[in-house]
C-alpha positions in Angstrom: 197.8 197.5 54.6 201.3 196.1 54.2 200.6 195.5 50.5 199.5 199.1 50.0 202.6 200.3 51.8 204.8 198.2 49.5 203.2 199.7 46.4 203.5 203.2 47.8 207.2 202.5 48.5 207.8 201.7 44.8 205.8 204.8 43.6 207.7 207.1 46.0 211.1 205.8 44.7 209.9 206.3 41.1 208.8 209.9 42.0 212.2 210.5 43.6 213.8 209.6 40.3 211.6 212.1 38.5 212.2 214.8 41.2 216.0 214.5 41.0 215.9 214.3 37.2 213.9 217.6 37.0 216.3 219.2 39.5 219.3 218.1 37.5 217.6 219.6 34.4 217.6 223.0 36.2 213.9 223.0 37.1 213.4 224.4 40.6 215.2 226.9 42.7 218.1 224.6 43.8 219.6 222.4 41.0 221.2 219.0 41.6 224.3 218.0 39.6 223.8 215.3 37.0 226.3 213.0 38.8 224.2 213.2 42.0 221.0 212.8 40.1 222.4 209.6 38.4 223.6 208.3 41.7 220.3 208.9 43.5 218.4 207.5 40.5 220.5 204.3 40.4 219.9 203.9 44.1 216.1 204.4 43.7 216.0 201.9 40.8 217.6 199.4 43.2 215.1 200.3 45.9 212.2 199.8 43.5 213.5 196.3 42.9 213.6 195.8 46.7 210.1 197.1 47.0 208.9 194.8 44.3 210.5 191.8 46.1 208.7 192.8 49.4 205.4 193.2 47.4 205.7 189.7 45.9 206.5 188.2 49.2 203.4 189.9 50.8 201.2 188.6 48.0 202.6 185.0 48.2 203.0 184.8 52.0 200.1 186.2 54.0 200.5 186.8 57.6 202.6 188.8 60.0 206.4 188.6 59.5 208.5 190.8 61.7 211.4 191.0 59.2 209.0 192.0 56.5 208.0 195.1 58.5 211.4 195.9 60.0 213.6 195.4 56.9 211.6 197.8 54.7 211.3 200.3 57.5 215.1 200.2 57.8 215.4 200.5 54.0 213.0 203.5 53.9 215.1 205.5 56.4 218.4 204.4 54.7 217.1 205.5 51.3 215.8 208.8 52.6 219.0 209.5 54.4 221.0 208.6 51.2 219.0 211.0 49.1 219.3 213.8 51.7 223.0 213.2 52.1 223.8 213.4 48.4 221.0 215.8 47.4 221.9 218.6 49.7 219.5 221.5 50.0 217.5 220.3 47.0 216.6 217.2 48.9 215.0 219.0 51.9 211.5 218.0 50.6 212.4 214.3 51.4 212.4 215.2 55.1 208.6 215.2 54.9 208.8 211.5 53.9 210.8 210.8 57.0 207.9 212.1 59.1 205.4 210.3 56.9 207.2 206.9 57.1 207.4 207.3 60.9 203.8 208.1 61.3 202.7 205.5 58.8 204.5 202.6 60.5 203.0 203.6 63.9 199.5 204.0 62.6 199.7 200.7 60.6 201.4 198.4 63.1 201.0 199.9 66.5 203.0 201.7 69.2 206.0 199.3 69.3 206.7 199.9 65.6 206.1 203.7 66.1 208.9 203.6 68.7 211.2 201.7 66.4 210.4 204.1 63.5 211.0 207.2 65.7 214.4 205.8 66.7 215.3 205.0 63.1 214.2 208.4 62.0 216.6 210.0 64.5 219.5 207.7 63.4 218.8 208.6 59.7 218.8 212.3 60.5 222.0 211.9 62.5 223.6 210.2 59.5 222.4 213.0 57.3 223.9 215.6 59.6 227.3 213.8 60.0 227.7 212.7 56.4 226.4 215.7 54.4 228.5 218.8 54.2 225.4 220.9 53.4 223.3 219.6 56.3 226.3 219.7 58.6 226.6 223.4 58.0 222.9 223.8 58.9 222.6 222.6 62.5 219.5 224.7 63.3 217.6 223.1 60.5 218.8 219.7 61.5 217.6 220.3 65.1 214.2 221.4 63.8 214.1 218.3 61.6 215.0 216.1 64.5 212.5 217.6 66.9 209.7 217.4 64.3 210.6 213.8 63.5 210.4 213.1 67.3 207.4 215.2 68.4 205.1 214.0 65.6 205.4 210.3 66.6 204.9 211.3 70.3 201.7 213.0 69.4 200.6 210.0 67.2 201.4 207.7 70.1 199.2 209.8 72.4 196.3 209.7 69.9 196.7 205.9 69.4 196.6 205.4 73.2 193.6 207.6 73.6 191.8 205.8 70.7 192.6 202.4 72.2 191.2 203.6 75.6 188.1 205.0 74.1 187.6 201.7 72.1 188.0 199.6 75.3 185.5 201.8 77.2 183.0 201.5 74.4 183.4 197.7 74.3 182.9 197.6 78.1 179.8 199.7 77.9 178.4 197.6 75.1 179.0 194.4 77.1 177.3 195.9 80.2 174.3 197.0 78.0 174.1 193.5 76.5 174.2 191.8 79.9 171.5 194.2 81.2 169.2 193.6 78.3 169.7 189.9 78.5 168.9 189.9 82.3 165.9 192.2 81.7 164.6 190.0 78.9 165.0 187.0 81.1 163.2 188.6 84.0 160.3 189.8 81.7 159.8 186.3 80.4 159.5 184.8 83.9 156.0 184.6 85.3 155.2 187.0 88.1 
């Protein structure tokens, strides 16, 4: 799973470059200036390199490394905040990635990572609000973004918890069934 996430990270950064390039060429309702497109593209190229480093580390060092989960998570939010700060209104589509990254980390790694991801998403949106003149002038939209980025993980956490409880109940029922069948089998083999 971690390897797939690292590959997706590189692809999303590459698609971000394509997106801002198309917007700077005047395609789409809200254009991005060439200077902003070049700045965002340069950042995304750097981030592709970072994603490739993480991918190589995953391939060469199997196992669970906390830093290898937390550092890319921090990088994902930093990158998305950077794009939204400099991209203005044309970068609104990147908010969906903030929600996706939050959900993905929780679903892949569990509720502790979901909590960390939810907090990082709120910090990223706060940075976007404070550092972007466009988004600072849109407090209602930023409140909606913040609530969505917070409520979606809460719902995911609830689903994860219910799934874990259902799994535990199913395991308990299977163990009880196995014990019953073993006891019944033993009793049937005994002479009357």
